[in-house]
C-alpha positions in Angstrom: 0.0 0.0 0.0 2.9 2.4 0.8 4.3 1.8 -2.7 0.9 2.4 -4.3 0.6 5.7 -2.3 4.1 6.8 -3.3 3.5 6.1 -7.0 -0.1 7.5 -7.1 -1.4 4.1 -8.3 -5.1 5.0 -7.7 -6.5 1.8 -9.1 -4.3 -0.4 -6.9 -5.0 1.8 -3.9 -8.7 1.6 -4.5 -8.5 -2.2 -4.7 -6.6 -2.5 -1.5 -8.7 -0.2 0.7 -12.0 -1.4 -1.0 -11.4 -5.1 -0.4 -13.1 -5.9 2.9 -11.9 -9.5 2.8 -8.3 -8.4 2.5 -8.5 -6.6 5.8 -5.8 -4.1 4.8 -4.9 -1.6 7.5 -5.1 1.8 5.9 -3.1 3.3 8.7 -0.3 0.7 8.6 3.1 2.1 9.3 6.4 1.4 7.5 9.8 1.1 9.3 9.9 4.8 9.9 6.3 5.0 11.3 4.9 6.6 8.1 1.5 5.7 6.8 0.3 5.5 3.2 -1.4 8.9 3.7 1.9 10.4 4.7 3.6 8.9 1.6 0.9 10.3 -0.7 0.9 13.7 0.9 4.7 14.0 0.8 4.7 13.5 -2.9 1.8 15.8 -3.7 -0.6 13.1 -4.8 -3.8 14.9 -3.9 -6.1 12.3 -5.5 -4.5 9.5 -3.5 -4.7 11.6 -0.3 -8.5 12.1 -0.9 -8.9 8.4 -1.6 -7.2 7.3 1.6 -9.1 9.9 3.6 -12.3 8.4 2.2 -11.1 5.0 3.4 -10.8 6.5 6.9 -7.1 7.1 7.0 -6.2 8.9 10.2 -4.5 12.3 9.3 -3.5 12.9 12.9 -1.0 10.0 13.0 2.7 11.2 13.3 5.7 9.4 12.0 8.4 8.1 14.3 11.4 9.7 12.6 10.4 13.3 12.5 7.0 13.5 14.2 5.4 14.7 11.0 1.7 14.4 10.4 0.3 14.0 6.8 -0.2 17.8 6.7 3.5 18.3 7.8 4.5 16.1 4.9 2.4 17.9 2.4 3.6 21.4 3.4 7.2 20.4 3.7 7.1 19.7 0.0 4.9 22.8 -0.6 2.2 20.4 -2.1 -0.6 22.8 -1.6 -3.3 20.8 -3.4 -2.7 17.9 -1.1 -2.6 20.2 1.9 -5.9 21.7 0.9 -7.5 18.3 0.8 -6.2 17.5 4.3 -7.4 20.9 5.7 -10.8 20.5 4.2 -10.9 17.1 5.9 -10.4 18.8 9.3 -6.6 19.0 9.7 -5.3 22.0 11.6 -2.3 24.0 10.4 -1.6 24.7 14.1 -1.3 21.2 15.4 0.3 18.7 16.1 3.9 19.6 16.9 6.7 17.7 15.2 9.9 16.6 17.0 11.3 20.1 16.5 8.3 21.7 18.1 6.9 23.0 14.8 3.3 23.0 13.7 2.5 22.3 10.0 2.3 26.0 9.3 5.6 26.8 11.0 7.3 24.0 9.1 6.0 25.5 5.9 7.4 28.9 6.9 10.7 27.4 8.0 11.2 25.5 4.7 9.7 27.9 2.2 9.3 31.3 4.0 11.9 34.1 4.0 13.1 36.7 6.4 10.7 38.2 8.9 7.8 36.1 7.8 9.6 32.8 8.6 10.8 34.2 11.9 7.4 35.5 12.9 5.8 32.1 12.1 8.5 30.3 14.2 7.7 32.5 17.2 10.0 32.1 20.1 11.9 29.2 18.5 15.5 29.4 17.4 15.7 30.9 13.9 14.8 28.4 11.2 17.8 27.7 8.9 20.4 28.3 11.5 23.3 25.8 11.5 24.8 24.4 14.8 27.9 22.2 15.2 29.7 20.5 18.1 32.6 18.2 18.6 36.4 18.4 18.8 37.5 21.9 19.7 40.4 21.9 17.2 38.2 20.7 14.3 38.1 23.2 11.5 35.0 21.5 10.1 33.0 23.0 12.9 32.9 26.2 11.0 33.4 28.3 14.1 36.1 29.1 16.6 35.9 27.5 20.1 34.6 29.7 22.9 37.3 32.2 24.2 39.4 30.6 26.9 38.1 27.1 26.3 40.4 24.4 27.4 38.3 21.3 26.8 39.1 18.9 24.0 35.5 19.1 22.9 33.1 21.9 22.4 29.3 22.1 23.0 26.6 23.1 20.6 27.3 26.4 19.0 25.8 28.5 16.1 27.7 28.7 12.8 27.6 32.2 11.3 26.3 32.2 7.7 24.9 34.9 5.4 21.8 32.9 4.6 19.5 30.3 6.0 20.8 26.8 5.7 18.4 24.1 4.4 20.9 21.2 3.7 24.0 20.1 5.5 26.5 17.3 5.2 29.5 16.5 7.5 32.5 14.3 7.2 35.6 13.9 9.4 37.5 16.9 7.9 34.9 19.1 6.2 31.3 20.3 6.3 29.1 21.4 3.4 26.0 23.5 3.5 23.3 24.7 1.1 21.3 27.8 1.7 17.8 28.9 0.6 19.3 30.5 -2.5 20.8 27.2 -3.7 24.3 28.4 -2.9 27.0 26.0 -1.6 29.2 26.8 1.4 32.1 24.8 2.7 34.5 24.8 5.7 37.2 22.5 7.0 40.4 21.1 5.7 40.9 21.5 2.0 43.7 18.9 1.5 43.0 17.0 -1.7 40.4 19.6 -2.9 37.5 18.3 -0.8 36.2 21.9 -0.3 35.9 22.6 -4.1 37.4 26.1 -3.8 40.1 25.6 -6.4 42.9 25.1 -3.9 43.8 22.9 -0.9 43.7 25.6 1.7 41.6 25.3 4.9 38.5 27.4 5.7 37.7 28.1 9.3 34.3 29.6 8.5 31.6 28.6 5.9 32.7 30.1 2.5 30.8 30.2 -0.8 32.0 27.7 -3.3 31.5 28.7 -7.0 28.8 26.7 -8.8 28.5 26.2 -12.6 26.8 29.2 -14.1 23.0 29.3 -13.5 23.0 26.2 -11.3 21.4 26.0 -7.8 22.3 23.3 -5.3 19.6 20.9 -4.2 21.6 18.4 -2.0 25.1 17.6 -0.9 27.1 14.7 0.5 30.5 14.6 2.2 32.8 11.6 1.9 36.1 11.3 3.8 38.2 13.0 1.0 35.6 13.9 -1.7 32.3 15.7 -2.0 29.1 15.4 -4.1 26.5 17.9 -5.1 23.2 17.6 -7.0 21.6 20.6 -8.7 18.0 21.4 -8.9 18.0 20.4 -12.6 19.2 16.9 -11.6 22.9 17.1 -12.5 25.6 15.7 -10.2 29.0 17.3 -9.6 32.0 15.9 -7.6 35.4 17.1 -6.4 38.2 16.0 -4.2 41.1 13.6 -3.9 41.9 11.7 -7.2 42.0 8.4 -5.4 38.3 8.8 -4.2 35.1 7.7 -6.0 34.6 10.9 -8.0 32.6 9.2 -10.8 35.1 9.9 -13.6 38.7 9.1 -14.5 41.2 11.9 -14.0 43.7 10.0 -16.2 47.0 8.3 -15.5 49.1 11.4 -16.2 50.6 13.3 -13.4 51.1 12.5 -9.7 48.7 12.1 -6.9 48.9 15.9 -6.3 46.6 16.5 -9.3 43.3 16.3 -7.5 40.0 17.6 -8.6 40.0 21.0 -6.9 36.8 22.4 -8.4 33.3 21.1 -9.2 33.2 18.7 -12.2 30.1 17.1 -13.6 29.6 13.4 -13.3 28.2 11.8 -16.4 25.6 9.0 -16.4 25.2 6.5 -19.2 21.4 6.2 -19.8 20.0 2.8 -21.0 19.1 2.7 -24.7 16.0 4.7 -25.5 16.0 6.6 -22.1 16.9 10.1 -21.3 19.8 10.9 -18.9 18.7 10.3 -15.3 17.5 13.2 -13.2 19.2 12.8 -9.9 17.6 14.0 -6.6 19.7 12.5 -3.8 23.4 11.7 -3.3 25.4 9.9 -0.6 29.1 9.5 -0.1 31.5 7.3 1.9 35.2 7.0 2.0 35.4 4.5 -1.0 32.0 4.6 -2.8 29.3 7.0 -3.8 25.6 6.6 -4.5 22.7 8.5 -5.9 19.0 8.1 -6.5 17.0 9.4 -9.5 13.7 11.1 -9.5 12.2 7.8 -10.9 13.7 5.8 -8.0 16.7 4.2 -9.8 19.9 3.7 -7.8 23.4 4.4 -9.3 26.6 3.5 -7.5 30.4 3.8 -8.2 33.7 3.4 -6.4 35.1 0.4 -4.7 33.1 -2.9 -4.6 35.7 -4.7 -2.5 33.1 -5.5 0.1 30.1 -5.7 -2.3 29.0 -2.2 -1.2 28.0 -1.1 -4.7 25.4 -3.8 -5.1 26.7 -4.7 -8.5 27.7 -8.1 -9.9 31.3 -9.0 -10.5 30.6 -9.0 -14.3 29.7 -5.3 -14.2 32.7 -4.1 -12.1 36.2 -4.0 -13.4 38.7 -6.7 -12.5 40.2 -4.5 -9.8 36.8 -4.3 -8.1 36.3 -0.6 -8.9 33.5 1.0 -10.9 35.0 4.3 -12.0 31.8 5.7 -13.5 28.2 5.4 -12.2 26.5 2.1 -12.8 22.8 1.5 -12.3 21.9 -1.2 -9.8 19.2 -3.0 -11.7 18.2 -5.2 -8.8 17.2 -2.1 -6.7 15.2 0.3 -8.8 12.5 1.8 -6.5 14.5 3.3 -3.7 13.4 6.4 -1.8 16.3 6.7 0.6 19.8 5.5 0.6 22.4 5.1 3.3 26.1 4.3 3.4 29.0 3.2 5.5 32.6 2.5 4.4 31.8 -1.1 3.6 28.1 -1.4 3.0 25.0 0.3 1.5 21.3 0.0 2.0 18.2 1.1 0.2 14.6 1.4 1.4 11.7 0.6 -0.9 
């Protein structure tokens, strides 16, 4: 039922909720505590939302991961048609509160509002879009100096100064990446190997704007140990960093290891015959492999497959166990989320 709600398969949904003998629970939760109604609302499928409400789906249920209700899900994606259906069914924009203490209306303002409007909607709460870091005091990737006179090896939670409101963030051992509401990319940390994308290998103690290709806006970022990934709003992927990391392209055999990729470079995807180039919406990075998910739910991976972390067969990967360029994982084609560790990967259907 969750898959039918995500894909807006109205005929299948109708069969599932209309079959009394099947005894399908319209409020069944997935592993993250999300119901079919939440899945439909988060993707803007207003007709599916209406169908599920007619089948007595409970719009007051909140997911386990974020505390979102169906209306939270709809407004987070600015799916106003779905939100309208839910409000007409009796949902309030002022309740319930999610795990961050935000109502559906406040979540909308935090994600899509600007300036004073967003701050007014958030009321007393800490400003939406502010970034906070904590950890080892000497870590440049924190993006801020430790408190004056601090002698502890670690530092508590502190605000990172930035010129805009942060909507996406990714952190690795040596660097941090941020995306603001304007789609600009900021980076801080150690630049050895080019992981910051600034054109050199210098360190940045505070978040600094990184040049993007002309006319491009960042949608999401990922930080590996020594490389970084970015996906733009138009679905293109860019990478940069140490030449020995999974960048998604071959830097060539010429030159020494000092010739790293210091600026953003586009990652090319080979589309299957008869298909357009994939439109990427999510990226993830680890020390030795990278992953991304397309708008249609296809999974692409590249990098080291030494532990099978790419999900590819041995026939697809080179003899040295490395896929230099992105390869589609044909056995996993409907993912909505992906996770990574240095030696494994996982996808959720």
